[in-house]
C-alpha positions as CSV (number, residue, x, y, z in Angstrom):
1,M,23.6,-2.2,4.8
2,A,20.8,-1.3,7.5
3,V,17.4,-2.5,6.7
4,T,14.0,-1.6,8.6
5,L,10.5,-2.4,8.2
6,L,8.4,0.7,8.3
7,P,5.6,0.9,10.5
8,E,2.3,1.8,8.9
9,W,2.3,5.2,10.4
10,H,5.6,6.1,8.5
11,P,4.7,8.9,5.8
12,Q,2.8,7.7,2.9
13,D,2.9,8.5,-1.0
14,A,-0.2,6.1,-1.3
15,V,-2.6,3.1,-0.4
16,Q,-2.9,0.5,-3.0
17,L,-6.3,-0.9,-3.5
18,T,-7.4,-4.0,-6.3
19,W,-10.6,-3.2,-8.0
20,P,-12.5,-6.3,-8.7
21,G,-13.5,-7.5,-12.2
22,P,-17.2,-9.0,-13.0
23,E,-15.6,-12.5,-13.2
24,S,-14.2,-12.4,-9.5
25,D,-15.6,-13.9,-6.4
26,W,-17.2,-10.5,-5.9
27,A,-19.2,-11.1,-8.9
28,P,-23.0,-11.5,-7.2
29,L,-22.3,-8.2,-5.2
30,L,-20.2,-6.0,-7.4
31,S,-22.3,-3.1,-7.3
32,R,-22.2,-2.9,-3.7
33,I,-18.3,-3.7,-3.1
34,E,-17.9,-1.5,-5.7
35,A,-20.0,1.3,-3.8
36,S,-17.5,0.3,-0.9
37,L,-14.2,0.7,-2.4
38,E,-15.6,4.0,-3.4
39,S,-16.4,5.2,-0.6
40,L,-12.8,4.3,0.7
41,V,-11.3,6.0,-2.2
42,V,-12.7,9.2,-1.5
43,A,-11.9,8.9,2.1
44,I,-8.4,8.3,1.6
45,A,-7.9,11.0,-1.4
46,R,-9.0,13.7,1.0
47,Y,-5.7,12.9,2.9
48,Q,-3.0,11.6,0.3
49,R,-2.6,9.3,-3.0
50,V,-4.3,6.8,-4.1
51,L,-3.2,3.9,-6.3
52,V,-5.5,1.6,-8.1
53,A,-5.1,-1.4,-9.9
54,V,-8.0,-2.4,-12.4
55,P,-8.7,-5.4,-14.5
56,D,-9.0,-3.5,-17.8
57,E,-9.0,-0.1,-19.8
58,A,-13.1,0.3,-19.7
59,T,-13.1,-0.2,-15.7
60,R,-9.9,2.9,-15.9
61,E,-12.0,5.0,-17.6
62,R,-15.0,4.4,-15.9
63,L,-13.3,5.0,-12.4
64,A,-11.6,7.8,-13.7
65,D,-14.9,9.8,-14.5
66,T,-16.6,8.4,-11.3
67,F,-13.9,10.4,-9.1
68,R,-13.7,13.1,-11.1
69,H,-17.5,13.8,-10.7
70,R,-17.2,12.7,-6.6
71,G,-14.6,15.7,-6.2
72,V,-11.2,13.4,-5.9
73,P,-8.4,15.9,-7.1
74,G,-6.8,13.8,-10.4
75,E,-3.3,14.2,-9.1
76,R,-4.6,11.8,-5.8
77,L,-5.5,9.3,-7.9
78,L,-3.3,6.7,-10.0
79,L,-5.6,4.0,-12.1
80,V,-3.5,1.4,-13.6
81,V,-4.7,-1.3,-15.7
82,A,-3.6,-4.9,-14.2
83,E,-5.8,-8.2,-13.6
84,A,-5.6,-9.5,-10.5
85,D,-7.2,-12.9,-9.1
86,D,-8.8,-10.7,-5.7
87,T,-9.0,-7.7,-4.0
88,W,-6.7,-8.2,-1.1
89,A,-4.1,-6.1,-1.7
90,R,-2.5,-6.2,2.1
91,D,-1.6,-10.0,0.9
92,H,-0.4,-9.6,-2.6
93,G,1.3,-5.9,-2.4
94,P,4.8,-4.9,-2.0
95,I,6.0,-4.8,1.5
96,A,7.9,-1.5,2.4
97,V,11.4,-1.3,4.2
98,A,13.9,1.5,4.2
99,R,17.7,-0.2,3.3
100,D,20.3,2.6,3.9
101,G,17.6,5.1,4.6
102,Y,15.5,5.1,1.1
103,P,12.7,3.0,0.3
104,L,12.7,-0.7,-1.1
105,L,9.8,-2.6,-2.1
106,L,10.1,-6.2,-1.4
107,D,7.7,-8.7,-3.5
108,Y,7.2,-11.9,-1.6
109,V,5.4,-14.8,-3.2
110,F,1.6,-15.2,-2.3
111,T,-0.3,-18.5,-2.8
112,G,-4.0,-17.7,-1.9
113,W,-3.4,-18.4,1.8
114,G,-1.4,-21.7,1.5
115,G,-3.3,-22.9,-1.9
116,K,-6.8,-22.3,-0.3
117,F,-7.6,-19.7,-3.5
118,P,-6.3,-19.1,-7.1
119,A,-3.4,-16.6,-7.1
120,D,-1.4,-16.4,-9.9
121,R,-2.1,-13.0,-11.2
122,D,-2.2,-11.7,-7.5
123,D,1.5,-13.0,-7.0
124,S,2.6,-11.3,-10.2
125,L,0.7,-7.9,-9.5
126,T,3.3,-6.0,-7.9
127,R,5.8,-7.0,-10.7
128,R,3.6,-5.7,-13.7
129,L,2.6,-2.3,-11.5
130,A,5.9,-1.6,-11.2
131,E,6.5,-2.6,-14.5
132,A,3.7,-0.1,-15.6
133,G,6.2,2.8,-14.4
134,G,5.5,5.2,-11.6
135,A,7.7,3.8,-8.9
136,A,10.1,5.8,-7.4
137,A,11.7,2.9,-5.1
138,P,13.5,-0.1,-6.4
139,L,11.4,-3.7,-6.4
140,A,13.2,-6.8,-5.4
141,S,11.6,-10.4,-5.1
142,R,11.9,-12.8,-2.5
143,D,11.2,-16.3,-2.6
144,L,9.5,-16.6,1.0
145,V,5.7,-16.9,1.1
146,L,4.6,-14.2,3.2
147,E,1.8,-11.8,3.5
148,G,1.5,-8.6,4.5
149,G,-1.6,-9.2,6.8
150,A,0.9,-11.8,8.9
151,I,3.0,-9.5,10.3
152,D,3.1,-5.8,12.1
153,T,5.9,-4.1,13.6
154,D,7.1,-1.5,15.5
155,G,9.4,0.7,13.2
156,Q,12.1,-0.3,15.9
157,G,13.0,-3.7,14.9
158,T,10.2,-5.8,16.7
159,L,7.7,-8.0,14.5
160,L,4.4,-9.1,16.0
161,T,2.7,-12.3,14.2
162,T,0.9,-15.7,15.4
163,E,2.4,-19.3,15.1
164,A,-1.1,-20.5,13.2
165,C,0.1,-18.5,9.8
166,L,3.6,-18.1,9.5
167,L,4.5,-21.4,11.1
168,N,1.9,-23.3,8.9
169,E,3.4,-26.1,6.6
170,N,0.8,-24.8,3.9
171,R,3.4,-21.7,3.6
172,N,6.8,-22.5,3.9
173,P,6.9,-26.3,4.7
174,G,10.4,-27.1,6.4
175,L,11.2,-23.8,7.9
176,G,11.0,-23.7,11.6
177,R,10.8,-21.0,13.8
178,T,14.4,-20.2,14.0
179,D,14.7,-20.5,10.1
180,L,12.3,-17.8,9.7
181,E,13.6,-15.9,12.2
182,A,16.6,-15.6,10.4
183,R,14.9,-14.8,7.1
184,L,13.2,-11.8,8.6
185,R,16.5,-10.7,10.4
186,E,18.3,-10.7,6.7
187,E,15.3,-9.2,4.8
188,L,13.3,-6.9,6.8
189,G,16.1,-6.2,9.5
190,I,13.6,-7.8,12.5
191,E,15.7,-8.1,15.9
192,R,13.1,-10.2,17.6
193,V,9.9,-11.8,17.0
194,L,6.5,-11.8,19.4
195,W,4.9,-15.1,18.6
196,L,1.2,-15.1,19.6
197,A,0.2,-18.6,19.8
198,H,-4.0,-18.2,20.6
199,G,-6.4,-16.1,18.7
200,H,-8.5,-16.7,15.8
201,L,-11.8,-15.8,14.2
202,E,-14.4,-18.1,12.6
203,G,-14.7,-17.5,9.0
204,D,-11.2,-16.4,8.7
205,D,-9.2,-17.8,5.6
206,T,-5.8,-16.5,6.7
207,D,-4.8,-19.1,9.3
208,S,-4.9,-16.1,12.0
209,H,-3.4,-13.2,10.4
210,V,-2.6,-10.9,13.0
211,D,-3.9,-7.8,11.2
212,T,-7.5,-9.4,12.4
213,L,-6.2,-10.2,15.9
214,A,-3.4,-7.1,17.3
215,R,-1.9,-4.3,15.9
216,F,0.6,-1.8,17.1
217,C,-0.4,1.7,17.1
218,D,2.9,3.1,18.2
219,P,6.1,1.8,19.7
220,K,4.5,1.3,23.0
221,T,1.0,0.5,22.5
222,I,-0.9,-2.5,20.8
223,A,-4.7,-2.4,20.3
224,Y,-6.1,-5.8,20.0
225,V,-9.5,-7.9,19.8
226,R,-11.2,-9.0,23.3
227,C,-14.3,-10.9,23.3
228,D,-16.1,-10.5,26.6
229,D,-18.9,-13.2,25.8
230,E,-18.2,-16.1,28.1
231,T,-20.6,-18.2,26.0
232,D,-18.8,-17.1,22.6
233,P,-16.7,-20.2,21.2
234,H,-13.8,-17.1,20.6
235,Y,-13.8,-16.4,24.1
236,P,-11.3,-19.4,25.1
237,A,-8.9,-18.4,22.3
238,L,-8.7,-14.9,22.7
239,S,-8.7,-14.5,26.3
240,A,-5.7,-16.4,26.1
241,M,-4.4,-14.5,23.8
242,E,-5.2,-11.4,26.1
243,R,-2.9,-13.2,28.6
244,E,0.2,-13.7,26.5
245,L,-0.2,-10.1,25.2
246,Q,-0.2,-8.7,28.4
247,A,3.1,-10.8,29.3
248,L,4.3,-9.4,26.7
249,R,7.5,-7.0,27.2
250,R,9.0,-4.1,25.0
251,V,13.1,-4.1,24.9
252,D,13.6,-2.1,27.9
253,G,11.3,-4.7,29.5
254,T,8.3,-2.4,30.4
255,P,4.8,-3.6,29.7
256,Y,3.1,-2.6,26.1
257,R,0.0,-0.2,26.9
258,L,-2.7,-2.3,25.8
259,I,-5.9,-1.2,24.0
260,P,-8.9,-3.2,24.1
261,L,-10.7,-3.1,21.0
262,P,-14.7,-4.3,21.5
263,W,-16.3,-7.5,20.3
264,P,-19.2,-7.0,17.9
265,R,-22.3,-9.5,18.0
266,P,-21.9,-12.3,15.5
267,C,-21.8,-11.3,12.4
268,L,-23.4,-13.6,9.7
269,D,-23.5,-14.5,6.2
270,P,-27.0,-13.8,4.8
271,E,-27.0,-16.6,2.2
272,D,-26.3,-19.2,4.5
273,G,-25.8,-17.9,8.5
274,H,-21.9,-18.7,8.5
275,R,-20.0,-16.8,10.8
276,L,-17.8,-14.1,8.9
277,P,-14.3,-12.7,10.6
278,A,-15.9,-9.5,11.7
279,T,-13.1,-7.6,13.8
280,Y,-11.7,-3.8,14.4
281,A,-8.4,-4.5,14.6
282,N,-8.5,-4.4,10.7
283,F,-8.0,-0.2,10.7
284,L,-5.7,1.3,8.4
285,I,-3.5,4.1,9.5
286,I,-2.6,6.6,6.7
287,N,-1.4,10.2,6.6
288,G,-3.2,12.1,9.3
289,A,-6.3,9.6,9.9
290,V,-7.1,6.3,10.9
291,L,-10.0,4.2,8.9
292,V,-12.1,2.0,10.7
293,P,-13.9,-0.8,9.9
294,A,-17.6,-0.5,10.8
295,Y,-20.3,-3.0,10.7
296,G,-23.5,-1.7,11.7
297,D,-23.0,-2.9,15.1
298,A,-23.8,-1.0,18.3
299,A,-19.9,-1.9,19.1
300,D,-18.7,0.3,16.4
301,L,-18.7,3.6,17.9
302,R,-16.8,2.0,21.0
303,A,-14.0,0.7,18.4
304,L,-14.1,4.3,17.2
305,N,-13.5,5.2,20.6
306,A,-11.1,3.2,21.9
307,L,-8.6,4.1,18.2
308,A,-9.0,7.6,19.1
309,E,-7.5,6.9,22.4
310,A,-5.1,5.2,20.8
311,F,-4.5,8.0,17.8
312,P,-5.2,11.3,19.6
313,D,-3.6,13.4,16.8
314,R,-5.0,11.5,13.8
315,D,-8.9,12.1,12.6
316,I,-10.8,8.6,13.1
317,L,-13.0,7.7,10.2
318,P,-15.5,4.9,9.9
319,I,-15.7,3.1,6.7
320,D,-18.6,0.7,6.2
321,C,-17.4,-2.7,5.5
322,S,-20.7,-4.1,5.9
323,T,-20.2,-5.7,2.1
324,V,-16.5,-6.2,2.5
325,I,-16.7,-9.3,5.1
326,R,-19.1,-11.0,3.2
327,Q,-15.6,-12.1,1.1
328,H,-14.2,-12.8,4.6
329,G,-12.1,-9.8,4.7
330,S,-11.9,-6.1,6.2
331,L,-10.7,-3.1,5.5
332,H,-6.9,-3.2,6.2
333,C,-7.1,-6.6,4.0
334,L,-8.1,-4.7,1.1
335,T,-5.4,-2.0,1.5
336,M,-1.5,-1.8,1.0
337,Q,0.4,1.6,2.3
338,L,3.3,2.7,0.2
339,P,5.7,4.8,2.1
340,R,7.1,8.3,1.3
341,G,9.7,8.2,-1.4
342,T,7.9,5.2,-3.6
343,L,6.0,6.7,-6.5
344,V,7.4,9.1,-9.1
345,G,5.7,12.5,-8.8
346,T,4.1,12.5,-5.8
347,R,3.7,15.7,-4.4
348,H,2.9,16.7,-1.0
349,H,-0.4,19.0,-0.8
350,E,-1.2,21.8,1.8
351,G,-3.1,20.3,4.2
352,E,-1.7,16.8,3.9
353,T,-0.1,15.5,7.0
354,S,1.7,12.5,8.3
C-alpha cells in the first residue's frame, strides 16, 4: 500500500477554517478578527470552496447572510456547526495523504502545543466535522501528537521540520528521532526527514513550527525567513538556520533553490509591548494563488515580490494579518487545505485552477 504526504500545491477541494466564538481568546478582538476572517474567506472563494467550522447555529446563519451579501457563491461556502477551543485549523485540522492514489485524512492528536492551552474540543473537531457529513475521503485516527504547522513536504517523500518541535518532550515523550522517523515513514510515506536545529521567533507558542520559518514552494525551492539585522536577537539563530538550509541537498545531490523572505520591523503587542511572531513564511498555497500575510510594514511588498518569484504561475494576494498576529499566529496557522477528492459534491467551476 503506497502512501504519500500531499504537498500544499496539490489540487484542492477546499480550505478549512475555524471561526471563533464570543467566549474564545479572541473575545476582546472579536469584531476585528471576524473582519479579517471574512476577507480571507472572500479571497479564497475566488478560487475554490471554503469549509468553516462555526460555534453555533446563530453564527452559521449570520455568516451565510454576510457572505451572500459579499458575493460569495453559495456553492463555494460550507458552514458546519462544530465548537472549538481556538481558530488554528492548521494544527487541529486533518493531515491529508494519498493512499494508493486516493485521498485519506489522518486525524492526529492535538494537545494545545504540548499542553500550553485547552484543546479537547479542537482535538475532536476533525471527527465531528466528518460525522456532520460531506466528506468523500475516509478518516483514520492516529495516536501520535502531530500538528500540521510542524511539517512541510515536497510531495516526493521529503519532510522538512524542526528539532525544537517534533523532538520536544511535551509532544511525544519517549519517542526519539529514529522512532519518529519510523512513524512518519509508515503513516505519511516519508522517505527522508530534513531536520532544522536552529530558528525560532519570539512570541511563538508552537515550539518553532516549520511553517513560521521555512517552506517548500515546489520540490526544488524553499522560501525561508532571513534576519538581516545584526542587532536583532533573532539574528544568530536565523543565520544558523540559513546556513543549515544552504547545506541541504535534494535526493539527487543538488542544492535547493533558496528564496529569502524579508524581515519585518518588530511587531509589538499594543497592550503590553511584547514581541509578536510576524513572519512571511506563513503563506498559504491554494488553487491558482498564494495568499501572503501582511502586517502594514514596509517589508510587505518585498515579501510579495519574493513569493511572486517562487510562484510565477499563481496570483499573489496580500492578506492583512495585523489582527491575526495578536494571538501569536498568522495566515497559514488559520487554515488547512483539503485536497481534491476530499469533499462530497465539490464541483470544479470554470476559472477554478490548480
